[in-house]
N, C-alpha and C positions, 0 to 999 in steps of 0.2 A: 925318927918320927915316922909314923905310919902314913902312907899316901892317903890323901883326902878321900878318894873313891873307896878305898878299903874301909876307912873309918865310917863313911856313910853306910856301907853295906852292913857293918857290924851293928850300927845303931838301928838299922832297919829290921833286925831280927824280931823284936817284939811286935813291930808293926806287921810283919809277914804272918806272925801267928794270929794276930787279930783278924787279918784278912782271911786266913784259912778258916777261922771260926765263923766269919760272916758267910763264906761260901757254904760251909756245912749247914748253917741254919737255913740258907736259901734252898739248899738241896732237900732239906727235910720237909719244908712247908712252902706252899705257894701263896699263902694267905697274908703276906705282908710285902710292901715294896722293897725292892733291892736297892734301887738307885733313884734319887730325886735331884733334879736341877732346879735351883731357886734363884730368882732374879732380885738382887738388892738395889739395882739401879739400871734403868734402860739407857741412860746416857753413855756415850763413849767418847773418848778423846781422839779417836780416829774416825775416818769415814770411808771404809773400803767399799768399792763400787759394787761388789757382788753381794754384800751383806744386807740381810733384811731384819736384823736383830738389834738395831740400835736407833737412837735418835740423838739430837744435839741439845735438847732442852729439858729433859726430865730431871726432877730432883730425886735425891735418895729416898727409898722407902723408909718411913720412920722406924727407928731402931726397935721400939716397942712392938710394932707390927711384925718385924722380922723375927724377933725373939719368940713371939707367939706362934708364928708359922713353923719355926724350928721345933718348938715343943710339940706342936700338933703332928709333925712328921715323925718325931720320936714315938708319940703315942700310937701311931699307925704301924710302928715297927720298922721304919725305914732304916736300912743298913748304912748307906752312903749318901751324904748330902753334899752337893757340889754347888758352889757359887758360880754363876755365869752372868751374862749381861747382853748388851752393854759392856762396860768395863767395871767389874766388881771392886777393883782397888780404888775406885772413886768414892766408894761408900766410906764416910768418916769413921764408922764404928765397926768396920769389918772384923777387926781383931776380937771385939766383944762377941760378935756373932759366931766366930770360929770357936771361941771358948765355950759358948753355949752348946754347940754340937758335941764337943768333946766331953762336956759335963754329963751328957746322956750316953757316953761311951759309944758314940757313933763315929764313923770315919768321915773326916772333913777334908774336902778337896776343892780346888780352885782352877777355873779356866780363865786365863788372862792374856792380853796381848803383850804383856811384859814391859811396856814402855815406862811404867811407874816404879819398877823395881830398882832398889838401891841396896847397898850392903846392909844398912840399918833396917830397911823394910824387910829384907829377907830374914834378918835376925829376929825381928818382931814376929814374923810368921812361925819361926822355930819355937819361940817362947809360948805362943798360944796353942801349939799342938797341931798345926796343919800337917797333913799326911801325904798329900800329893798335889802337884801343880802341873798344869799342861799349858803349853804355848804352841799355837799353830803359826808357822812361818811360811809365807806364800812365795817368796822369791829371794834371790840373792841381792839384787839391787831394787830399791823402791821404784815404783812406776805409777801411772795414773790409776791403776786398778787397786793396788794395795801398797801401803807403807810398812806392812809387817815383813820386813826384809832382814836377811842375815846381816847385811852391812850395818843396819841400825841397831840390831838386837844382840850382836855378838858379844859386846862387853857385858850386857846383862847376863848372857849365858855363862860367861867366865865367872861372874859374881855368884851365880847359882852354884856352879861347880865348886867354888871355894867355900861358900858359907851355908848352903842349904842343908838342913838335916832331914828334910822330907824328900820323897821321891819326885823326880822331875821327868816329864815326858815331852818330847818335841815331835810335833806332827807336821809333816810336809804334805803338800797336795799335788795331785796330778789329775788331768782330765781336760775335757773340752773347755776352751777359754783360757787355759794357762799358757801364756805365750812362750815360756822357756821351760819345757818339762824337765830338762837336765838340771834345773835348779833344785828339784826335789832330791836328787842324788847328792848334790853338794851339801844341802842342809842335813840330810841323814848322816853323811860322813862326819860332818862337824859335830853333830850331837853324839855320835858314837865315840868320837875322839875325846869328848868331855865326860864320858861315862854315863850319859843319860839313856833312858829308854826311848825308843823311837816308834813311830807309826806313820803310815802313809794313807791318805784318804783320797778316794775318787770322788770328784765333785760333779754337780750338774753343770750344763752349759748355761749361757745367759738367758735361754728360754725356759729354764727350769726342767729340762729333760735330760735323762741319762742316755748317753750314747757310747757305743764301743770306742775304746781308745784307738787312735791311729797307731801304726806299727812303731813309730818312733817313741811314742809315749809308753807302749807296752814294753819296749826294750829297756827303758828307764825303770819302769816298775819291776821288771824281772831282776835287774841288777840290784835294786834296793832290797828285794827279798833275799837275794843271795848274801848280801853284806850285813843285814841287820840282825840275823839270828834271833828271831822272836821267841819268846817263852811260850808256855803251854797254851794260854788263852788266845794270844795273838796269832800263833801258828794255826790253831784250830779255826779262828775267825777267818784267816786268809783262805783256808780250804773251803769253809762252809759258805761264806758270803763274798769275799773280796774278788775271788777269781771270776765269779759270774759278773760282778759289776764291771770289772776291767773289760770284759767281752761284750758288755751291753745286754747281758741276759738277765731275765727276771729270776729272783730268788723265791723259792717256795718255802714259806715259813709262817708261823703264827706270831704276829706282833703282840706283845704284852703291854704296850703303852696304855697308860691309864690304870694299870694294876701293879706290875712289877717295876715299871718306869713311870715317873711322874715329872711333869714340867709345870712349875708354879711361877706364873708371871708376876710382874710388879703389882698387879691389882689383887693378888692372892687367889687367883683362879687356877684350877688344875686343868692342864691341857695334855694332849697326847705327847707332843714334843714341840720344839721350837718352830718346826715347819708346818705343824698342824694345830696352830692356835685357834681356838673356837670350838674344839671338841675335847672333852664334854663340857668344858668351861663351867665347872661347879666350884663354888668357894671351898678352899681347903678346909676351913673350919666345919663345913658340913659334909665333907667327904667321908664316906663310911665303908665298913667292911662289905656291904652290899655293892657299893660302887666298884670296889676292888675286884670282887668276884665276877661282876658283870663284864667288866672290861678285860678280864683275863682271857675270855673266850670270844670277845667281839672281833669280827673280821674287819680289818682296816683296808680299804681299797688302795691306799697308797703304798702298801707293804711290798709288792713285788719289785718295784724299782727304787725303794728307799735306800738312801746312802747314809742314814744317821747311825753311825757305828755303835754308839753307846746303847741304843735300843736293841741292835742286833746281839750284842754281847750279853745283855740281860736275858734275852730269849734263849741263848745257848745253855744257860744254867737250867732252865726248865726242860729243855730238850734232853739234857743229861739226866735230869731227875725222873722224867717220865719214860724215856726209852734209852737207857744207858748204853746198851750194847750197840744199838743202831746209831746213837750219837757218836760214840767213839770211832766207829767205822767212817762216819762222815767227817769227823775232825781229823782223822789220820788215815786217809784212804790208801788202799793197797796200791803198790807200784804197778801191779799187773793183774789182770782178771784171774780170779781164783786164788790169789795170794792172800796172806794174812795182813791185817792192818798193821801199819808201821808205827806202833805206839812206843813212846819213850819208856825206859825201864820203870821210872816212878809211876807212870800211868798204869803199866802192867801190874805193879805191886798193889796199887790201890784197887784195881779191878779184881785182883785175887782176893783181897780182904773183904770188899763190900758187895761184890756181885755174886749171885749163885753161879756155880759152874755151868758153862754153856751146854754141857751134855745132859743137864737136868739132874745130876746126882746131888745129894746133900753136901753142903759146905763142910769141910773138915773141922774137927774140934779145935785144932790149933788156929785155923783161920778165924773162927768165931771168937776165940779168946783175944787174938790180936786186934780184930776189928772192934771189939768192945772196949779195949784199952784206948784205942785211937779216938773213938766216939766220946769217951769220958773226958779225954784231954781237950777235945774241942767243945765240950759242953753241950752236946746234942744227944745225950743218952737218956734223957727223961722221956716219959711216956707222953707228956703233953706236947703239942705242936710248938715249934719255935716261933717267937715273935720278934 
């Protein structure tokens, strides 16, 4: 019998191709959202002290309203639709909502605290076509700040490793206010042992300000980076955003929230993100192409010290679309001044196919033929803009 991790990788190949097509469409056109987070319920079964995204009393958003919002996001051309909260697994019709996303041929993902996962719940998520699930784990042992601990969730992780046919990502956190920064390394190692993708987030302190990590935290962060071996996008994100955040430095970038990234609250209003609710606060049913175009270029004053990684990653696609060579140098910086960017072989191959030569000479005929074949396979070879 094949190992479970290998079976999961084989099953993920069609999903990887769909994700590649999504990125190709996003690179072709900036006129549609790439990623939307939608809230099916504000209530949560936990009460983590640092969290401002939950309450203990809200009822689930009516299923008919949620289905209408999913349809509207699909009409806008949204590529990825993620359920967040609160705790989305508390919504009684979550499976139906996931099916609706998949019926539009969009990518369906879920952010959960993991407490409500059981083998049967995981199997039901397989059946409805969930493609990605993320759990953030805050510590090894539960404390007064957070109960999202490895001790409590480890059995859930084992069940995911055994039964999940979707991708699983485990996020650990490090930063001011985390009492045991070494826990993040323990969590990362356990996730890698189980065959999951991993990420590490830098968080604000209790006053909501980003500050440079103390040396002990930086040492933990550096060790996590050495051990986790991130893929293309995660590696590029670490170089472009995360290293500045770790040092408390501002990032210089154009936030695309309200355009390429949408956050839809339980009331059906579009906001920039979970931390900037109230802007622009327009009902999703009235959100238009003009709104997307306006917010694409709107400068957000919160951007320099933003730690919302999903908004960062969306912006990276547009940086690559608008300034590809400059973006690649930022994603894969040279090891020394004057040296070439340290790009992986696959990135070099794609650069050869899709970018004009750096010396300004015309692209070779062979490169044009190969690039055309790849574009046709990804479904982005038509003259009209991708939606």
